[in-house]
Phi, psi and omega in degrees: 000133171273148180229157174219154178267094180275331191227128183304138168075359179258171181298152175293147178252148182293149180284345173254133173249144182269112183274129193253017176304314179298340178293348177294331182090359192224159172070006174240022180079202182263132176204167180270107182298332174297317171308311183297313181302316182293328181299327182293315177298322179292323174302315181299310180303324180280002182098009179281127179232018176234125180238119191251129178222195177194147182307320190278352176289112184066020185048049178107340185302317185301316181296326174289319180290328178289322181295317174302315182292320182279329184062217183298341180286359179294341176281346188249005183245165166268102176266131170245135178222177193218150173222166183132341178245100182274168179210163173226138174213127175264148188306333179283346186271148171277318177250140176289155171265123185249150181207148180295136180203100176245025174299151178310320177295319175295326177310302187294313181302319174294312184295324181294316182298318180288326182293319186289315178295316183279353188046054178224155180280334184215131183274118177307315177220115180251117179263146163271119189301312179211153174298141181252101190294353184253357175237120177303135181300333180303321184289316177299304185302318181300312180293312177306318182297316178293321180294321181284324175297332180277353177090005180273343175240132179260329181216140182252136179223167176240142179241135177060031180258136175300152178307320184291328179283325184292314178304316184292316184292320182296343184297317192243352189217135180288107173260125181269330189204156167233158174234128189219154178284145183196128176199179178287001168251356186217078184252029189295329182292351181288338189288310185216332186300308181298319179298312180299314179298323172299314184297330184277349183077028181256125182283143182254121168249139177246161174233159175072038179298337176260012184052054175056028179107349181300320182274009182277341180084011187279333195243158166216189189300336183268351179302141183243129183233140183277180180301336184275003179244129180295341175293343176292343182252354181271134190292333183280359178255357178276170188302318179297323186286318178299315179307313184298329187256010188293322180298315180302314179295323180297313184300315180303317186293325181293319182291000000 
């Protein structure tokens, strides 16, 4: 395993991160949750020490399952989690209603919930999941800074933020890392994003390197995903998406 020093004074982080979305138990079709739990332990054995989740994944379930899967090892790894997508759910609803919420009140509320579910005292890397158009970032930043000063957050990051907003925020607020989608079918960050973040001293973590499974070779244009699988809603799994990326998939098969 290769490692990088992303955060001063902290342990080196593995160049491979374990994405914990499937630990939510929902939105990935039918699969064996026990296999996924076992994969967490196997990844750790192979040297992976960064595990990424979010409070909205399964409405907290992913964080709880990650804590169980890691056991006492949760204190020895870099857990990154995210807040900023809030939800409401009535007993009669199958799916929760989600909405952006980076208000100062939500910062504290979400953080305490994540700490409780992960069973840790401080979160190594805490991301703002998505920009909230209704909350000035200065208000979010102030709340995050108070939590960091209290020792409940070690590093603060931004997920799914455009480069222009990252540059603007970093002028007055310390951003340790950003998270962005990147794969062989989504290479936009190669143009300018990586260079600018490097100049700003911001670490870049990526998600979706296999394009949610498209680049695994398991699927084709005739693959069918039910409504319980997020891939039924992703454009690159549609017929047009497969046609657009067909050459990339064929080249990967050759390799």
